N, C-alpha and C positions, 0 to 999 in steps of 0.2 A: 329236428335239427336244434342245436343249442343256440340261445340268443348271443349276439355279439354286441359289445359295448366299447365305447372309446370316450376319452375326455382330453381336453387340452386347455391350457391357460395362457393368458397374455398379461404381462405386467407393464405398468407405466410408472416410471420414476420421475416425479416432479423435481427437477433439479433447481435448487434455489440459489440464484446468484447473490453474492454479497462480498463486499470489499470494505475495509476500514482503514483509516489513517489516524495514528496517534501522534500528536505534535507535542514536543516538549523543548525545554531550553536549559542550558547550564552555563555557568561562568567559565571562561577559558576557551582556548583553541588548541586541541591536541589530538586530532584525528578521531574523535568521537568515541573514546573508550567509556565515556560516562552516559552514552545513550541507552535507554531513554533518560532524560533529565527530569526536571520538575515542570509543573504547569505554569507557574508564575515566578517572577524574580523582581527584586529591586536592585537596580544598578545605577551607575553614574555615567553621564555622557562620556563617550570615548572608551568605556570598558569593552573588553573583548568577550564574546560569547559564542556558543554553538547551538543552533537549532537542530533538533533531531526529529526525524519522521520515520515511524515504523508503519509500513503498509502491509496489511495482511489479507490474504484471500481466505475469508472465513465462510465461503460458499462451497458448493459441491462440484464445481467444474473449473477448469483452468481459465485464466484471464490472459488475453494477449490481443492488443497491446495494453499495457498499464500506463496511464498518463497521470501526471502530477501538476498541480497549479497552486501557487501561493501568490495571489495578485498584489498583496500589500508589500511583500518582499521582492516582487518581480521575478519569481523563480518558477521554472518548469523542471521536469525530470532531467533535462540536459544540463541544468545548472548545479545539480547536487553531486556531492561526493558519495559514493556508495560504499558502505562498510560491509554489507553482506547482501546476498541476493543479486538480482540483475533486472534492470528495466528492459533489456534486450531479449530476454527469454520469457516463454509463457510462465505465469505465476500459478503453480499447482495449488489445489485445495490444501489449506493448512500452512502453506509456505508464506514467508515474509521477505520484504526488502527493508533493510535499515539504511537510511541515507541521512546526510547531514549537510549543513551549510554554516561556515564560520564567517563571522562578521563583527563589526563594532557597533556599539549603541549610538544611535543618532537621534534619540528622542523617544518619547513614549510610543508604544505600539501594541495594539491588540488586533490580531488578524486570524484568519481562518485559512487552512490549507484544504484542498480537495483532491481526490483521486477518482479516476474512472478506469474500470477494467472491462474489456469486451469479452463476453464468454466465447469459448471455442469448443468445437467438437474434437474428436480424436484425430481428425485430419488437419486441424489448425484452421478450419473454416468457421467464420462467425455463425453462431446459431441464429435462426430466423426469429 
């Protein structure tokens, strides 16, 4: 009788979650056509400006929900105007949300924005 053989493999894909936010600012208020802006500006009290936020899923799995917080400006994702993308939909790998906030200068400010994206599987359920 001839020998019989068989083989099988199993693969594991280590999905690396990652999300970034790039914050910038530019002078003026016109619906964010200049997003992203610059990192630093010198302006006068009362000048108008626009803060830009580009949130990118640079990981390997969708993020949902994506939340935003800028405590110094008192902003969350619900306070932002969205130029492209959506906070209401899962953020696919490689996809971005561009959002902005128009305001006036009320003094010196240096602040940090942060984002959080919960990883989801193909069914929309958070991964353990």
